[in-house]
Structure formats: structure tokens, C-alpha cells
C-alpha positions, -999 to +999 in steps of 0.1 A: +183-091-140+155-065-138+120-077-134+097-070-164+064-051-163+033-068-177+022-033-187+039+001-183+040+036-198+012+044-223-002+009-223-007+009-185-018+046-183-044+041-211-057+010-193-061+029-161-079+057-178-101+036-201-112+009-177-150+011-173-166-005-142-201-013-130-213+000-098-204-032-080-169-033-093-135-019-082-103-022-101-068-026-087-033-023-104-001-034-088+027-009-091+054-026-071+066-029-034+035-018-015+021+004-042-014+001-058-038+022-078-075+016-074-105+028-095-142+030-089-163+050-113-140+079-124-122+082-091-086+072-090-069+063-057-033+054-050-014+040-020+024+039-012+034+047-047+071+051-055+074+064-090+110+074-087+144+058-084+156+048-050+194+051-046+220+042-020+247+064-005+268+058-036+241+068-059+234+033-072+198+021-077+182-001-050+153-010-073+150-044-090+128-029-117+123+005-133+094+028-127+064+023-150+059+060-157+067+094-140+042+105-114+032+137-132+014+116-157-011+101-132-039+124-121-050+108-089-079+121-068-065+107-035-032+091-025-025+075+008+009+068+024+012+044+053+044+059+068+074+081+060+100+056+048+113+063+013+098+031-002+063+042+009+065+080+010+087+094-018+091+131-020+094+134-058+065+110-063+042+131-041+053+163-058+047+148-092+012+136-083+004+170-069+017+186-102-007+163-121-037+172-100-033+203-077-066+193-060-053+159-049-059+149-013-029+133+004-037+110+033-008+103+058-002+096+094-006+128+113+030+125+126+045+131+092+023+160+080+051+184+087+074+165+063+049+170+034+046+207+042+084+210+041+084+192+007+061+219-007+027+203-004+000+229+006-015+222+040-050+222+025-042+192+004-030+171+033-052+149+055-034+137+087-049+107+104-044+088+136-056+054+149-094+053+148-098+083+125-122+081+096-125+102+064-147+102+033-136+112-002-166+106-026-164+068-034-137+062-008-142+057+029-110+054+049-105+042+085-069+043+099-054+019+124-019+018+140+007-004+125+037-018+144+068-008+125+086-023+144+062-013+172+034+012+175+052+046+173+039+081+180+056+114+180+060+137+211+024+150+206+010+114+205+005+115+167+008+082+148+038+076+126+028+043+110-007+033+098-027+007+080-059+016+062-093+001+058-106+014+025-142+010+012-138+018-025-172+018-040-188-014-025-155-033-021-137-034+013-099-034+010-074-034+039-038-024+034-017-033+065+012-010+056+045-021+071+039-039+103+047-067+127+021-086+147+012-072+181-017-076+204-032-043+193-031-053+156-045-087+163-074-071+183-081-048+154-080-076+128-106-095+149-129-065+149-124-051+114-151-053+088-144-084+068-122-074+039-129-085+003-092-080-002-063-077+023-029-065+012-002-079+034+036-074+036+055-107+036+093-099+036+097-109+072+127-100+093+161-115+103+192-107+123+212-096+093+187-071+079+180-058+114+217-053+120+219-030+090+188-010+102+164-027+078+131-029+097+112-062+090+076-070+084+053-100+088+067-133+076+047-152+049+032-174+077+022-144+099+008-125+068-015-155+061-025-158+097-034-121+098-057-126+068-072-157+085-079-137+117-096-110+097-114-136+075-103-118+044-118-130+012-086-127-008-050-119+002-025-101-020+012-102-008+034-072-011+068-057-001+088-087-013+102-078-048+115-042-053+143-033-029+177-051-033+186-069-001+150-069+012+131-095-007+117-130-001+102-158-022+064-154-028+062-192-030+065-193+009+033-172+010+016-196-014+025-227+006+013-211+038-020-202+022-025-238+012-016-251+046-030-226+070-058-207+051-071-230+024-106-215+026-092-181+016-081-171-019-050-152-030-037-133-060-001-125-070-004-098-096+024-091-121+038-056-122+013-034-139-014-061-139-051-052-133-075-071-110-112-064-108-132-071-077-169-075-079-191-073-048-216-101-048-251-090-039 
């Protein structure tokens, strides 16, 4: 049974367009898997959006739910991708977003910049980043850090292939861990990062059977909660648990771990197409 969207198509697009925010507010919409849209002022930002079908070798869909709209209908100012796997960087999605706004800036690990150029994205639209790099895009400040998927990987030139991002969107600090496992380097970064108002964490975990079919795992619900606790995140949002057939987990495990291991933190589990608004307290 396919999962339903709370809002999709015109209803969702109209809400994104018409949402008005104060200077101390930033809005977020959940678009499935690890994909989110953010808004502050009139600036629209996306991350890890997959607005296209994902099929297996036999041409059958791997998605548990349909796309909310086609990417050419969403005029983003900036879109970030954490790495090159199809459920995070989708060629047709990026091409559609570029079609909707030819001035879009596309932020990716520097190690996959060549892939975007091969897919027809002009080099001047692409911003390649490595661990420790920082970039500014009007209301968006981005700081990149290495993600371990399944370990910290770089290409032959030492360019990062997998990243997480700290994003200051307006006044609100949001961290998206990308796809990652825990490692000493990530824990060290979590201890030092600016306290996030919101941290987005993958929770699908890993196991022998998925690893055996070349399905790279992520943090378990327990590890995701502990990552948020280490960073002292104000609110945690779980992701990467509901879209791809054969690579899901119960979000209830995340909830129980929050209650047991990080009761001083808050969490949200947005529905597909649901809007959350974060307000920075003065």
C-alpha cells in the first residue's frame, strides 16, 4: 500500500509559494527519504530531493509513494545534494530544477561535480564543497563536513564524495547529516558544531542482509538519537526510513530511543508534504 501525502501537487506548491514568514522564522517541508525544502524570506532551498521515479533492473518502482510534483514546477534558488546515490542525487530531478530556474546554485561534494557536468548542468551553476568549506547564498550559510558512507571516502584527487551540511537559514541553524555511520571524525565534528536548532538524521540502520545486497546502511535509531544528543540539537527529525522498498525501518524505534536517551531534546516526525515552522527565540 502506497503511503499518502498530506499535501501534494498544487496544494503543496501553493503553500510553499504563499507561506509568509517573519525575520526570525524558517519553514521546512518534508518531501520524503532525505529530501526537504526550506524557506526564509523569498528564498527557497532544497536538499536531497528525488522528484522522479526510482526503478530496479526490471523497471519496477522502488518507491513506496509517488512523487508530489515534477521538479520543473519548483523554482529553487539553491539545492544541495549530500552524495551521488540515486536516492539523494537524481539526474532528472536536478535537470528539472535547473529548467525551472536556470540561475539555481547546485551544491554538491566536489568529488561528484563531474557527474553534474556530464548530466548537462553548466559548470557555473555548480558549487563543489569539501570538508571544512563554507559558502554563502543570501539568507543561506553552508558549512560542509565529511560523512562516513560507509566510511569517509574521497576520490583520487582527495575530493569528498559524501558530505553533511550545517545550514544557517535566516536565523535558524539546521544540520543535515546526509547518509552516514558514526566514526571518530563525525563525533568530533558533532561535539564542535554550532548547536543546531534542528538536526536531520538518517535512521534506517544497517544489517547483514542489506549489506550483502550492496545496500549501504546508516545510523540506527539509537545512534541517530545519540548523535543529536552529542550535538545538543534542539529538535531532531528522522529521515531515510520510509521511501525505498527493502530499506526501511520503524520510526517508533527512534521515538523510544528519544524518550530513553535524550528526553531533554524534542523531535518531530513530519508527514509527507507537511510544513514545520521554526522560530528563533531572541
